[in-house]
N, C-alpha and C positions, 0 to 999 in steps of 0.2 A: 206146761209148767207156768201157766199164766198167773196162778195164785201166788207163786213165789215172788212175783214181781212187786207185790204189795207189802212185802215183809218190812219195808221201810229202811233198808240199808243202802246208803249212798256210797257208791264205790268208785272212787277215782284213784285208788291205790296209794294210800299212805304207807310208806315203807318204814317198818319198825325194825330195830335191832336191839340185841341184848348187850348191855355193857356190864362191866365190873359190878359188883364186887361182893364182898361178904356183907350181907344186910340182914339185920334182925327185925322181923315184923311180928307183931302180936295181933292175932286174929283168932276169934273163937276160943280164947283162953289158952292158946298154944303159942309158944315162942318157936319160930321156925327160922333156921339159918339157911339161906339160899342166895343165889346170885340175884342182885337187884335188877329189876327191869327198868330200863329207860326207854320209853317209847319215843324215838326220835324221828321226826318227819324229815326225810332227806329229799323227797321228790317235790314236796310242797311245804310252804311255810305254815305256821299255825294259822288258824282261822282269823281272818280280818274282815268280819262281816259288818255292814253298816246298820246293824240293828242293835238297840240297847238290850233286848231280851232274846235269848236263845229259845226260851220256852215261856209262853204266856197263855193263860186261859181266863175266861170271863163268864160268869153266870152259868157255869156248868151244872146241869141237872140230869138225873137219871132215876127212873122208877120202873119197877116190874109189877104191873097190875096196881094193886093198892099199896104196895110196899115202896116207899121212897128210899132209894139208896143214898142219894145225896142231892142237895139243892143249892143253887146259887154260888157254887164254889168259884173262887178267883185266886190267881197267883201269877207272879212273874219272876223270872230269874235270868241273870246274865250268864256268868260262868261259876263253876264250882259244883261240889257234890251236895245233893239234897236227899235226905232220907225221910220217907213218910213212915211214921210209926204210930199205929193205932190198934184198937182192939181187933181180935179175930172176928171176921164177919162184918166189919165196918164198911166195906166197899173198896178196899185198896186195889184189889185186882181189877175190879170194874173200872175204877178211875184210870188206872194205867192203860187199860184197854181202850178207853175213850181217848186218852192223850195220844195213843199210837194209831188212832184211826181205825181200830179193829171193832169197836163198839160205837154205835151211833148214839149221841146224847139226845135227850128230849129237848134240851134248850142249851144255849151258849155256844161258844166257839173256842178253838185251840189254834194258836199261832206258833209255828216252828220257824225260827229265824225270820219272822215277819210275814210268813205265808200262812194263810188261813186254811184249815182242814176242810171247811165248808165250801169255800169258793175256789181254792187252788189245791185240791187234795193231792195231785201227783207231785206238784212242786213242794208242798209241805212234807210229804212222806219221803221225798228225796233228801231231806235234811234230818232224817231220823234213823237211829239204830234201835231196834226193839228186841228185848230178850224176854219172852213170856215165861210163865212159871213152868209149864210142862215141857216146852220145846219139842213137841212131837207132831207138829203140823204136817210134816213130810215123811211119813213112816217108811216109804219105799226108797227114799234117796239115801245114798251113802253120805258120810260127812264131807268127803272131798267133792262129791257131786253137788251137794248143797252150796258149798263155798264157790264152786265154779259157776253154778247157775246164777248166784247172786252177782258175781263178777261180770258174767256175760250180760245180765240184764242191765248193768250199768256201763256196758261197752268198754270193759277193761279186762285185764288178765288177773288171775289169782296171784296176789303179791307174795313174794318170798318172805316178807316180814310177817304176814299173817300165818304162814306155815311155821315160822320160827316161834311165834307166840303159841300156836297150837302145840308145838313140841314142848314148850315150857309148861303147858297145861297137862302134859303126859298123854297127848292124843296121837302120837306117831303110830301106835299099833292099832288105832281105832278108826282112822279116817276112811278105810275101805268098808267098814261095817255100815249096814243100813240103820236108820234111826230106830226102827222097831227092834233091832238087836242090841241096842246100846242101853246102858244103865242111865238112870235119871241124871246123875252127875256128869256123865260123858256127853249127853245131849246138851246139857247146860253149857259145858265148856266149848262145844262147837259154836253155839250161838254167841258166846262171849268173844271167841276168837274173831267172829265176823264183824264185831264192832270196829275193827281196824280197817275194814274195807271202805275206803273213801274218807270223807271228812264230814260226818254228820254233826250238825250243830247241837243236837240233843240225843243223849243215850238214855233210854227208858228201860228199866230192868225190874222184873218182879221176883223178889226173893233171890237175888243173884248168887248167894252163897249156898243155896239148897243143893244138897248132894255132893258138895265139894269137900275134899280132905284139907288138912291144915296147909300143906304145901301149895295147893291150888288156890286157897284163900289168900295166901301171901302174894301170889302172882296177880290175883285180882285186885288186891289193894294197890299194887304198883300201877296196874293198868288204869284203874279208876282215877287215882290221884293225878296221873299224867294227863288223861283225857280231860279232866276237869280244869286244867290250866286255861283252856280256851273255848270251853263249851259247857253245857249243863249235863250233869249225870244225875238223873232223877230216879231213885229206886225206893222200893219198900223193903224193910228188913226189921226183924226183931233181934238181930244179932248186934248187941250194943258194942261189943269189942270191935267188930268189923266197921260199924258206923264211925267209931272213934278213930280207928286206924286210917280211915279215908278222910278224916277231918271234915266230915259231912255235917251240914246244918240239919238238925232234926225238927220236923214239923209234924203236926197232927191235923185231923180234919177241922178241929176248932180253929186252927190258924188259917184255914182256907175258907171259913164261913163268911157270909156277908157281914160287912162292917155296919154297926148300928149307926 
């Protein structure tokens, strides 16, 4: 399971619980009435890191052969939700893969809570939770085994709060299934539940609402807005209602381009 150790989820067991009450959330054009999630950290305080930026990158460039995907990108963010919204095929998934340390850039560097992916890759990835688009990197693992392997890699136990969040995502009946047996949305919800394992300074998610129904999207809004209180949640999405519900700052590649 060596590959699973590079998934970038730092796990020191943040304990989450569900609180009251009737909450109306609008996401994906649907108004859903459900219990509001308050992700409360009871074993640890919110992050108090001595770094001004949870996520920072400078001069990022990537090309495949003669095709330049992007060049000279730069950005930094402290806390809050940031939504990257641009044209299909513009390189959003490639950029997120670079930020997560899954794709090697041709130039530039990424810092996660002050740690360089080039010079301190293990330390940097320990500050990251990454939710890829397809979420099927581990087809033979069950959902529970995936969460337990991540917890074991970070020398902790699978926290009851993560299982509670998984239940809110409707995963109780699916945790024993292998990833290859799961629907796209179920795989996505397993990875999203894993963002509560530990205290990552940055959560990076590729189209996080993909495959989710309205109820799960409402749970995700609560999760992201709570995580964003003390860290960066950087995601790409064309779902304008979801972006608005998360109070996310919307950016495009033009905002990341080198300044004249």
